[in-house]
N, C-alpha and C positions, 0 to 999 in steps of 0.2 A: 504494500500500500504506500501511502504518502501522496503529497500533492506536488503541484508545479512540475518541474522538469524531472523529478525523481520517481514519478509514478511507475509502479510495476503493472504489467499487463499479463493476462492469461489468455490462452486459446482453449476453448471448450468445443465439445462436439454437439451436433444437432441430430436428433433422431429423424427418421424418415418423415414424420409428421411435423417437423420443425421445432419440436420441444427441445429445450437445452438439456444436455447430459453434463452434469457438473463434475467433469474430470478433465485433467490435462495430461496428455501422453507425452513422454519424452520424445517420441518420434516427431512431434510437431515443432521441436526446437530447432529445426532447420530453417524455419520461417524468418527469424530475424536476419540470418545470414543472407537469405534470398533477397530480403528488402535492401540490405546493405549493398549487394551486387547491383540491384536496380538503381540505387542512388548514385553509384559510381558510373553507370553507363547511360542512363536516360538523359535526353537533352535538357540542359539547365532551364530553358524557357518553359518546358513542360513541368518541371519540378517547382519552379517559382510561382506558377499559377496557383492561387489559393493557398500559398505557403506550404505547398506539398512537401518540399524538402524538409522543412522543420517538423511537420506533422509525422511523416513517415520515419524520420530519424528518431523521434520520441517513441514511436511504436516499437521500432527495432531495439532500442536501448531498454525499454521497459520489459519486452519479452525476454531479452537476453538475461536481464536481472532475475526474472522468475525462473528461467531455465537453470541458471547457476545455483539458485536457491534449492532446486530439486536435489542437487548434490550436497550442498553445504549444510542443509538442515537435517540430514540424517546422522545417526551416530557413527556410521562408517565414512561419511563424506561421499558415498556413492549414490547415484540417482536411482530411484525405483523405476519400474516400467511406466508407471503413471501415478498421479496423485488425485485424490478426491477433494473437491473444493466445497467450501461453505457457500451455499447460494445467497445467504444473507450478507456475507462479506467475501465476495469472490476474489478480491485482490490479496487476501491473506494467504500465507503459505499453506500448501495443500497437505493432506493427511495420507500417509502411506496405508494402503488398503490390502486386505487379503486378496490374493490373485495378482497383485501388482508389486509385491515387495521384492521381487528378484531384480538383478541387474545383469545385463549382457555387456556392460561397459560400452554403451552405444555412443556414437560419435557426434550426434547432432549439436549438443551444447558446445563441444570443442570447436566444431565447424563455425558456429556463429560467433564464438569468442574471437576466432581468427579474423573473420570478415569485419566484425565491429572494431577490432583493433586497427585493422588496415583503413577503415573508413574514418575513425575518429582520432586515432593516435593516443587514446586514453590508456594510461598504465593500469587502470583497474581491471582491464580485460586480461592482461598478463597475470595479474595477481590472482584472479579467479582461476585461470588456467593452471597456475602453480598448485592451487588447492586440489583441483581435479587430478592432476598428475600424482601428487603425493598420496591421495586417497587410493588411487588405483594400485600404486606400488605397495602401499601399506596393507591393503585388505584383499587384493586379488592375486598377488604374485605367488606363483608356484614354481616348482623346479624347472618345468619345461615351458613356462609362458605366463599368461595372465588369464585366470579362469573366471567364468561367470560365477555369480554369487547368489545363493538361494534367498537371502533375506538381508537387506541393507540396514535393518534396524538392530541386528545382532552382532555383537563383538565378543569373541572373535568370530569371523565369518565362516560359514560352511560353504565350501566351494563345490561347484558342479564339475563333472569330468568333461568339460569342453571349453574351447576358446574360439569365439566367433572370428571369422576371417577379417571382419571390418575393424577389429581392435588394432591391428597393425596397419591395415590399408587405409584407415580413416582416423580413428580416435588418436593414435599416437602421431600420425602424419600431421594432423591439424594442430596438435599441441606443439610439435616440432616447429611448424611454420609460424605459429604464434610468436615464438621467440627468435626465429631465424631472421637475418637481414632481409629486407624487402626484395633485393635482387635474387634471392634464392628462388622465388616464384613471382615473376612479373605479371600481375593481374591485367595489365594492358595487353599482354601478349598471349597469356594462357588462361584457360578456364578449367576448373575441376568438375568432372561430371558427378553424378549422384553417388558413385562408388569411390570418389576421391582420385580418379585418374586424370592427369593433366592432358589437355588437348590444346593445340595452337588455335587461337582465335582467327576467324576469317577477316583479318584486318591487314592493311599494308605493313610490312616490316621495314 
C-alpha cells in the first residue's frame, strides 16, 4: 500500500463471468518488465499523450514492488506460486495459501527487476535482486543444483527432487544481468524472448 509515487499494485484474475478472483500469481510478475520494455521502445509522442509515460512507469514500479514482496515477506525469502489477497485491502501483502506454498524459483520477478533497473537506474532494484539471490542460495541449494521447495513458509526447507530448467536459463540469467554492465546485453540491439534467449532486434546496426 501507500500513497503518491510509492503505491504498490497487484494483478488479480477474473473469472469467466468477470468476477474478480482475489489472488496474484507469481507468473504475472513478468508484466512490469513488459511495461518497462514498452516505455523504452514506444514513440515518446505516444507516451507523452495523457502523461502515459509517468502513469505506466508508476504501474510498473508498483507491480515490481509487490512482486518483490512475494519473496521478501516469507520466512525463507522465496516466493510462493501465488498469494491470496484481502478484497477489503487488496494492496496489502498477500497470504500464502495451501496449494500455492511451493516455489519453483520462477524467474518473473528477477526479469522485471532487471528491466526496471535498466529503465530507471534505481539501486533499489539491485538491492531487491540481492535478496532474491541470497534466499535462493540459502534455502534451495543442493549438491547438484538448486531445487524446488515444497513450502516457502518452513525453515529449514524441504526440497523437491527436481530443478526447473528456467532456474539457470532465466532466474539466474536475469539476476546476473541485473548486476552486469549494460554493454553485457545491449537492449537496443537484442531482445530476450519469453524463455530468456537473446535475439538480435530487427533494427539497423
